[in-house]
C-alpha positions in Angstrom: -73.3 11.1 75.4 -76.2 12.8 73.2 -76.3 11.6 69.8 -74.7 14.8 68.6 -71.1 14.9 71.2 -69.0 12.7 72.1 -69.3 15.1 75.5 -70.4 18.2 76.8 -67.8 20.5 74.6 -66.9 18.2 71.5 -69.6 17.4 68.8 -69.2 13.7 67.0 -69.5 15.5 63.3 -68.4 19.2 62.9 -70.1 21.7 60.3 -68.8 24.8 58.9 -69.7 26.5 55.8 -68.3 29.0 53.5 -68.5 30.2 50.0 -71.6 28.2 49.4 -69.7 25.1 50.5 -70.7 22.8 53.6 -67.7 20.6 55.3 -68.7 17.8 57.3 -66.1 16.3 59.5 -66.3 13.0 60.9 -65.0 13.8 64.7 -64.6 10.5 66.5 -60.4 10.9 66.2 -59.3 8.7 69.1 -61.7 5.9 67.5 -61.0 6.2 63.7 -64.3 7.9 63.1 -65.7 4.8 63.7 -69.2 5.1 62.4 -71.6 4.7 66.1 -75.1 4.9 66.4 -74.2 8.4 67.5 -72.4 9.3 64.4 -75.0 7.7 62.6 -77.9 9.4 63.8 -75.8 13.0 63.5 -75.0 12.4 60.1 -78.4 12.0 59.1 -79.4 14.8 60.9 -77.0 16.9 59.3 -77.9 15.4 56.1 -81.7 16.6 57.0 -80.7 20.0 57.6 -78.2 20.4 54.3 -81.0 19.4 52.1 -83.3 22.2 52.8 -80.2 24.5 53.2 -80.5 26.8 50.1 -77.3 28.4 50.5 -75.2 25.6 50.7 -74.6 24.3 46.9 -71.6 21.7 47.4 -70.6 19.1 50.2 -67.2 17.6 51.7 -67.1 15.0 53.5 -63.6 14.5 55.4 -62.5 12.6 59.1 -60.6 14.3 61.3 -57.2 12.2 62.8 -55.7 9.3 61.0 -58.4 7.8 59.6 -61.3 8.3 57.7 -63.3 6.0 58.6 -63.0 2.5 59.8 -66.9 1.1 59.4 -68.8 0.3 62.0 -68.3 0.8 65.6 -67.7 -3.4 66.5 -67.3 -2.9 70.6 -70.6 -1.5 70.0 -71.9 -3.7 67.8 -70.2 -6.5 69.8 -72.2 -5.1 73.2 -75.5 -5.6 71.7 -75.3 -8.7 70.3 -78.8 -9.1 68.9 -80.3 -9.5 65.5 -82.9 -7.2 65.9 -80.2 -4.5 66.8 -78.0 -5.5 63.6 -81.2 -4.7 61.6 -81.8 -1.5 63.0 -78.5 -0.7 62.7 -78.1 -1.9 58.8 -81.1 -0.2 58.2 -79.7 3.3 59.8 -76.8 3.0 57.8 -78.3 2.1 54.6 -80.4 5.0 55.0 -77.3 7.6 55.6 -75.8 6.5 52.3 -78.9 6.5 50.3 -79.6 10.1 52.3 -75.8 10.9 50.4 -77.2 9.7 47.2 -80.6 11.6 47.4 -79.3 14.6 48.9 -79.9 17.7 45.8 -76.5 19.1 46.8 -73.6 16.7 45.4 -71.2 15.4 48.2 -67.7 15.3 47.7 -65.8 12.7 49.5 -62.5 14.2 51.0 -60.7 10.8 52.0 -57.3 11.8 54.7 -56.9 8.6 55.8 -57.9 4.9 56.3 -61.6 3.6 54.6 -62.4 0.5 55.2 -65.8 -1.7 55.3 -68.4 0.6 55.7 -66.4 3.6 55.3 -65.3 2.9 52.1 -68.7 2.1 51.8 -69.1 6.0 52.5 -66.8 6.6 49.9 -68.7 4.8 47.6 -71.5 6.7 48.1 -70.2 10.2 47.5 -70.3 11.9 44.2 -66.9 12.5 43.8 -63.7 11.5 46.3 -60.1 13.1 46.6 -57.9 10.6 48.4 -54.9 11.2 49.5 -52.3 9.2 47.8 -50.7 7.4 50.9 -54.5 5.9 52.2 -55.5 2.9 51.8 -59.5 1.3 50.9 -60.4 -1.8 51.5 -64.0 -4.0 52.4 -62.6 -6.3 54.6 -65.2 -8.1 57.0 -64.3 -11.2 55.3 -61.4 -11.0 57.2 -63.5 -11.2 60.7 -65.7 -14.0 58.7 -68.1 -10.7 57.9 -69.2 -10.9 53.9 -69.3 -7.0 53.6 -72.3 -7.0 52.2 -74.4 -3.2 52.7 -70.7 -1.7 51.4 -71.2 -4.0 48.3 -74.4 -2.3 47.2 -72.3 1.3 46.9 -69.1 -0.5 46.2 -70.4 -2.7 43.0 -72.4 0.5 42.2 -69.0 2.6 41.6 -66.4 0.0 39.8 -66.9 -3.5 37.8 -68.0 -6.2 39.3 -64.6 -8.6 39.0 -62.5 -6.2 41.0 -65.6 -5.3 43.2 -65.7 -9.3 43.9 -61.8 -8.9 44.3 -62.3 -6.6 47.1 -65.1 -8.1 49.2 -63.7 -11.9 48.4 -60.3 -11.1 49.8 -60.3 -8.3 52.1 -56.8 -7.1 50.8 -56.1 -3.2 51.0 -55.8 -1.5 47.9 -54.0 1.5 47.5 -54.5 5.0 46.3 -53.6 4.7 43.2 -55.6 1.6 42.4 -58.6 3.0 43.6 -58.1 5.8 41.2 -58.0 2.7 39.1 -60.5 0.9 39.2 -63.2 4.3 39.8 -63.6 4.4 43.1 -61.9 7.8 43.3 -61.5 10.8 40.9 -57.8 11.7 42.2 -55.1 10.4 44.1 -53.3 13.4 45.0 -50.3 13.7 47.4 -51.4 14.1 50.8 -50.1 18.4 51.0 -52.7 19.0 48.4 -55.8 17.3 49.2 -56.9 20.6 50.8 -56.2 22.5 48.2 -57.3 19.5 44.9 -61.0 19.0 46.9 -61.7 22.9 47.5 -60.9 23.5 43.9 -63.5 21.1 42.4 -66.4 21.9 45.2 -65.9 25.6 44.0 -66.2 24.8 40.9 -69.4 23.0 41.0 -70.2 25.3 43.9 -70.2 28.1 41.1 -72.8 26.2 39.0 -76.1 27.3 38.9 -77.4 25.2 41.6 -80.7 24.5 40.3 -79.0 22.9 37.2 -76.5 20.7 39.2 -79.6 19.2 41.4 -81.7 18.4 38.5 -78.6 16.5 37.3 -77.9 14.6 40.0 -81.0 13.5 41.0 -81.5 12.2 36.8 -77.7 10.7 37.1 -78.9 8.2 40.0 -82.2 8.0 38.8 -81.6 6.8 35.1 -78.5 4.6 35.5 -81.5 2.2 37.7 -83.6 2.0 34.6 -83.4 0.5 31.1 -82.1 2.3 28.3 -85.7 3.6 26.4 -86.6 4.8 30.3 -83.7 6.2 30.9 -84.2 8.4 27.9 -87.2 9.5 28.7 -86.6 11.0 31.7 -83.1 12.5 30.7 -85.5 13.8 28.1 -88.1 15.5 30.4 -85.1 16.9 32.4 -83.6 18.5 30.2 -86.1 20.1 28.7 -87.4 21.3 31.8 -83.8 22.7 32.5 -84.2 24.4 29.7 -86.9 26.5 31.2 -84.7 27.7 34.0 -83.7 31.1 34.4 -79.6 30.4 34.6 -80.1 28.2 31.5 -81.6 30.9 29.5 -78.9 33.2 30.7 -76.7 30.7 29.8 -77.5 29.8 26.5 -77.7 33.3 25.6 -74.1 34.4 26.9 -73.1 31.6 24.5 -74.3 32.5 21.8 -73.5 36.0 22.3 -70.4 35.4 23.3 -69.8 36.6 26.6 -70.3 34.8 30.0 -73.1 34.7 32.2 -73.6 36.8 34.5 -74.3 34.0 37.0 -70.2 33.3 36.7 -68.5 35.5 39.4 -64.8 37.3 38.5 -62.4 35.9 40.9 
């Protein structure tokens, strides 16, 4: 089995590009899209390729089958009972999560099914998340005696500390409405509207100047880790540079002249 395929014909990660939007689909439906070493490697390579692809403005991450992702592949982990192996595995997973955050393009999680443990971490690592209103979320490692330490990093950067600790300490599921209330996802929508809603947000973002979106994403995650004064210094530098971009100049001129910017396409 290669890092990219379940067998010779069926990739474990699917990629589809359309109208500057790249859709990545976790494709281990028989294993509920568990994050095996191979799937993590496939995600790493895909993110590296997308980062260099100037034709892609937005990424949508979703799963095939009933689940979005249940976290790590416990069978594979149990078959490799070794501390060095575990450290390497969690390092790889952390690199994937940081790869999403560091990707120039925004990433929207389209959550069509259950997301638990590192799967919930995957949702939390994305810039936005839209979920079907019948899906559930959990960081449930504690139920098998394993505190979800690495998922807690992304989770605690999305939701309040007390909500995060409630999820981490109890391992209980929350529904999509609660996930929206907590701030883990942006919107919980009827299942029949999931594709349309996700596509609408992706298209809205893809229609904006890519350079401004990418500058903004990088700044957002950088400044949020800084002290207030340092954050404002960095934000001011980014805005000054952004104002010199050709598309921004056109956008400002169009606003002042009460017309649509040339980079907005009809339809």
